[in-house]
N, C-alpha and C positions, 0 to 999 in steps of 0.2 A: 908583295903581289897577292892580290885576292883572287881566288878561283871560284868557279861555280860549276855545278854538274850540268851536263847536257845528256838527257835521256833520248835515245833514238830507237825507232823500230824500222828495220829494213825489211819491207814486206815482199816486194817482187819487182821484176822488170819485164818489159814486153818489147816485141818487135826487134830483137837483137839479131845481128848478123850471124848466120850459121857458118862457122869456119871448120867444122868437122866433116871430113869426107865420108867416113863410115860410122854409122850409129848416130846417137844424139849426144850433144855436148854436155859436159858436167861443169856447172858454173858456181862461183861464189863471189861475194862482194867484199871489198876491202875498203874500210872507212878510216879517214884520218882528218886532222885539222892542219891545213896548209901543207899537206903532203909529208908532215913530220913523222918519221919512223917511230918515234917514241909514243905517238898517239894512235898508231895503227891497230885496228881490230878487224877481225874478219868473221863472216858468217860461216855456217857449215856449207859443205858442197851439196848442191842440188843435183843429184845424179840423173842422167838421161832426161834433162829438162828441155833440151833443144833451145828454142829462142825465147822461152817464157819461164825463167827460173822463179821459184817461190821459196822464201826463207822464213818470214815472220820471226826474225831474229832481233832480240832486244839487246842493246848495248849502252854502256855509260861511258861518256868521255868527260874529261875535266878541262875547262877552258879558262883562260885569263880574262877576268871580268873587264879590265880596262881595255884590252885589245878588242873584246867583243863590242863594247860601247863605241869604240873608235872605228869600227868597221874594218879591222885589220885581220880578220879571221875568215878563212875559206874552208868550207866543208867539201872534202874530196871523196867521191865514191867511185871506185873502180870495179868493173865487172871482169872477172878473171876466169879463164878456162883452166880447169884442173887437168893437166896433161903431163903426168909424171914421167912418162916414157921419153918425151921430147925435151924435158927441162931438167938439166943436170944441176944447175946452180940456183934455181928458184922453184917455188912451189907451183907456179902457174904463169900463164901468158896473159897480159893485159889486153882485153879485147875492146872494152868500152869504158869511158870515164865521164863523170859529171862533176863540175866544180861550181859551187854556189856560195855567195856571201852568207856568212852566218848572221848578219845584222837582222834579217827578217825573222830568223828563228828566235832571236833574243828580244825583239822589239816588244813583244807582248808581255815579257816577264820583267822588264825594267820599270 
């Protein structure tokens, strides 16, 4: 299995739903390929960002070259609220998610 690097920069998000009753929400992004836990990486938490988090976070993922060519990879980005008081078993609550085929990301590099 031949692999290739995928360099991403998660910059920001806009117009997100505000689910926090008091104060502004603290949000971070979790990125993975096909939702696979082994590929998950996350940004830092943007404290008091409300509905417009900004991260400018760079990350590197490794992807299977053949799967990328065959359009079998999906980039998953989840926006998560950091609410440690309410979450005993996880670090946050998933509020928004985006799934996109990786084929367009790789089309220019093949």
